[in-house]
C-alpha positions, 0 to 999 in steps of 0.5 A, a space after each residue: 507495502 511501501 518502499 520510499 526512497 524519495 529524496 526529491 524536495 517535491 513531487 511536481 512531476 511523478 512518472 508513474 511505471 510497473 507491471 501490467 495489472 498492477 494497478 497503474 490506472 487506479 494510481 493514476 486516477 488518484 493522482 488526478 484526483 489529488 489535482 495532478 494533471 495526468 498523462 496516461 501512455 505519454 510517449 517518453 520523447 515528448 516529455 521534455 517538449 511538454 515541459 518547455 511549452 507548459 507555463 502550467 504550474 499545475 503538478 503533472 503525473 505521467 504514466 508510462 508502461 510497456 504499451 507506450 510507444 518508444 518505451 525503453 527503460 534506459 530512456 525513461 531513467 535518463 529522462 527522470 533524472 534529466 527533470 528531477 521526477 519522482 519514479 513510482 513502480 507498481 508491482 504484484 505477485 505473479 499469481 496475483 497478476 495472472 489472477 487479475 488478467 483472468 478476471 477481466 479476461 484481458 490480454 497481456 500486452 507481451 503475451 497476445 499469443 502466449 500465457 499470461 504468465 509468459 508475459 509476466 516474466 517477460 515483463 519483469 526482466 524488462 522492467 528491472 532496472 526501473 524497479 531497482 531505481 524507483 523512488 517509490 515501490 507499491 506492491 499492490 498484492 493484497 491492496 485493494 482499490 481504496 488502499 491503493 488510493 489511500 496510499 496514493 494519498 499519503 504520498 502525493 498529497 499537494 496540501 502541504 505536509 499531510 498527516 501520518 495516515 494509520 491503518 490498523 489491521 488484524 490478521 491470522 498468522 495461519 494466513 501469513 503475515 500482511 506485507 504492507 505491515 510496517 509493525 507487527 505485533 503477536 498477540 497469540 500469547 492471550 488465552 484463545 477463545 477459539 477453544 470455547 465452544 460458545 465463543 469458537 464461531 463468534 469474533 472479536 467484535 462480539 461482547 462475549 469473546 471482548 469479555 473472555 480476553 479482558 478476563 486474561 490477566 496478560 490483556 490489560 498491561 499489554 494494552 497500556 504497554 503497547 500504547 506507551 511503545 506507540 506514543 513516541 513513535 508516531 510523531 517520530 515517523 510523521 516527523 520524519 516524512 512517513 505518511 503511511 503506516 501499517 500497524 498489524 496485529 495477529 493471532 492464529 486465525 485473525 478471528 479473535 484476539 487480534 480483532 478485539 485488540 484492533 477494536 480496543 486500540 481504535 478509539 485510543 489512536 482516533 484521539 491521537 489526531 492521525 487519520 485512521 483506517 481499520 481493516 479485519 483481513 481474516 476475521 470473516 475467513 
């Protein structure tokens, strides 16, 4: 999920911060690949001298978190305002952060001798003002590294106004609505292949399932009306500066109807000229 409150005219200086384990290193790597000069764990007190001494026109991305020497949220906010930087804040659900620390066997920087959960809660409290004042909020709870990279590319590309990047996703309502969804369409009104024994264990990518859904008299007019809805919206989103849009299509389990709907919309959206990514979140559950 991306919350964008940017009002600055460019992204020549970006300060990236956020919760430990939320993906700051991956975000900085993506910015480096986009052409930014990246400085990780850089002391806030050194930012002004850096900018004064630098005659490099290359844009700069600075990573600052609770590991950084002299870390102080108020000082960071003053610096951001003073230099006109864009402040990016990365976060994720507490349970997901705990899982990431467990999987990597890393210690939380604020909980070296305590449970990870204690460090996360302490960090949340410490970073509240930064989170509240951030120009761009990225919730990485359900983002893969590749999703995060595409999001950073969409937000901070240096090659002029980039095209609106679309993600078309199928999902199951029983597993929750995707946090990153901008538009959500419910296709549970269609006849459910789950109740047909020979189709139950297939997916919306299998021809027999597609045939079954196509036979539903509601499917064809729904697809046409959905296209009519999106046709004027997509250029408007791009015109208003939105660079990353996720369209989520949901059915009960995310295996049949939503998958086939996404596969049906895919060639049409590709022909609209926007970069497109397809994701079937729950198809293999």
